[in-house]
C-alpha positions in Angstrom: -42.3 22.4 -5.4 -38.7 22.0 -4.2 -35.6 22.8 -6.2 -33.5 19.7 -7.4 -30.2 19.8 -5.7 -28.8 17.7 -8.5 -29.7 20.2 -11.1 -29.4 23.4 -9.0 -25.6 24.2 -9.6 -25.3 26.7 -12.5 -23.0 24.4 -14.4 -25.5 21.4 -14.2 -28.5 23.7 -15.0 -26.6 25.0 -18.0 -25.6 21.6 -19.2 -29.1 20.2 -18.9 -30.6 23.2 -20.6 -28.1 22.9 -23.5 -29.2 19.2 -23.9 -32.8 20.2 -24.4 -31.9 21.6 -27.8 -30.4 18.3 -29.2 -31.3 14.7 -29.4 -27.6 14.0 -28.4 -24.3 15.8 -28.6 -20.7 14.8 -28.8 -18.8 15.2 -25.4 -16.2 17.7 -27.0 -18.9 19.9 -28.5 -20.8 20.0 -25.2 -17.5 20.7 -23.4 -16.5 23.6 -25.7 -20.1 25.1 -25.7 -20.0 25.1 -21.8 -16.4 26.4 -21.6 -15.3 23.8 -19.1 -12.5 21.2 -18.9 -13.0 17.4 -19.7 -12.6 16.6 -15.9 -15.3 19.2 -14.9 -17.7 17.9 -17.6 -17.2 14.4 -16.7 -17.8 15.0 -13.1 -21.1 16.7 -13.8 -22.2 14.0 -16.3 -21.3 11.3 -13.7 -23.6 13.0 -11.2 -26.4 13.4 -13.7 -26.0 9.9 -15.0 -26.2 8.5 -11.5 -29.7 9.8 -11.1 -30.6 8.9 -14.7 -31.0 12.6 -16.0 -28.6 12.0 -18.8 -27.4 8.9 -20.9 -23.8 8.6 -21.8 -22.8 6.2 -24.6 -19.4 5.5 -26.4 -19.3 5.4 -30.1 -17.3 6.2 -33.2 -17.4 9.4 -35.2 -15.2 10.1 -38.3 -13.1 7.1 -37.4 -12.3 8.1 -33.8 -13.9 7.1 -30.5 -16.1 9.6 -29.0 -18.6 10.0 -26.2 -22.3 11.0 -26.9 -24.5 12.6 -24.3 -28.3 12.8 -24.3 -31.0 14.0 -21.9 -33.2 11.4 -20.8 -37.0 11.5 -20.4 -36.4 11.5 -16.5 -33.9 14.3 -16.9 -36.3 16.3 -19.1 -39.0 15.9 -16.4 -36.6 16.8 -13.6 -35.4 19.9 -15.5 -39.1 21.0 -16.1 -39.9 20.6 -12.5 -36.9 22.6 -11.4 -37.6 25.4 -13.7 -41.2 25.5 -12.4 -40.0 25.8 -9.0 -37.6 28.6 -9.9 -40.4 30.4 -11.6 -42.5 30.0 -8.4 -39.8 31.5 -6.3 -39.3 34.5 -8.5 -43.1 35.0 -9.2 -43.4 37.7 -6.6 -40.5 39.8 -7.7 -41.4 42.9 -9.7 
């Protein structure tokens, strides 16, 4: 089972893992929890959205425009397969 190069970077793996805990999250909340800049998060989200691992939608919250991010079914399956591949790699380590 191969590793998924789209997910493999630590930032994207952390991002996708964080999304498993919520149905969707506001961009600013995700940015703050990951400790990255807007531009870094936007770049990672664009890459993940391009392969349909996340869904990004614009909306309004408390009277202001905001962006919401959610993990897709495809993304959840890809993350699961990636984690299984990581477990397989480390299975022989004592």
